[in-house]
N, C-alpha and C positions, 0 to 999 in steps of 0.2 A: 389626486394624482402626486406621483412620487417625483422628485427631484433628481435630476441627472446624477449626480453624486450617489443617489441612494438607490438607484438602479445598478450602479456600478458597481457599488459594496454588494449588493445581494447574486449578481453577476458570478461573482469571485470568492462570495463566503465559501462554496463547495464545486467538489468536480465528480463526475463521473469517471469511475476508471476500472478495467479490466486488469488482474493481476494474474499471470503465468508463470509458472518456474518447473524446472527438471532436475531433480538433484536425484542422487541414488536414494536405494530404500529405506537406509543407513541414516539418513540426513533429514528428509521428510518432515518427521514429526517434530524439529524444531524450529524450521522454516513456515510451517505450518501454523504453530499457536503466537508466531509473530506475526503473521499477516491476519490472523482471526480476530486480533486485537484492534485491525483497524479496519477490514472489509467484512461481508458476508463470504460464507464458505459458499460458490456456485455447483461446483465437480471437480473431482478428484484434485486434480492443481491448480485450480479456478477459483480467483476469488473476484468479487466484483461490491460495486459499493458509491457511494458519496463520502468524500474525504477532503478535509479543506486543504489551504497550503502546508499549516502549521502541520497538522497529523502524519501527510505525507512525507514532509522531509524529515520527521520524528519513525517513519516506517522506513524509509529509504535508509536513514542512520543507523537502525538496529539491524536491517537484513547487513547491511555493511561489513558491520562490525560480525556478525554472525558468519557470513559467509567467509569472511577474514579468518576469522577464527579456525574454520574448519579446513583453511587453505583451497578455497574452492574460487575459479574465476570468475568473472561476473560481467556483463553487458550493459 
C-alpha cells in the first residue's frame, strides 16, 4: 500500500503534454530540434509526450531564448 506522499510524488513525476507551434518555414527546423529533445514528434508541428516539471521548465526556457533570438513574439 502506498503512503499518501508517495502517491502525490508519483502523480507529479511527469505530465502528458501536447505542444503545437506555427513559425515560418525558415525557422521550423530550429524550433523542431528543441522540441524533439523533450517530446516525441507526433505530426508536422505537433509534439506529445510525458515530461517532468523540471524538463518542462528547461524546454520553455530554451524555446523562449530561441524565439527571442529570432525576434518572434510568443504566447
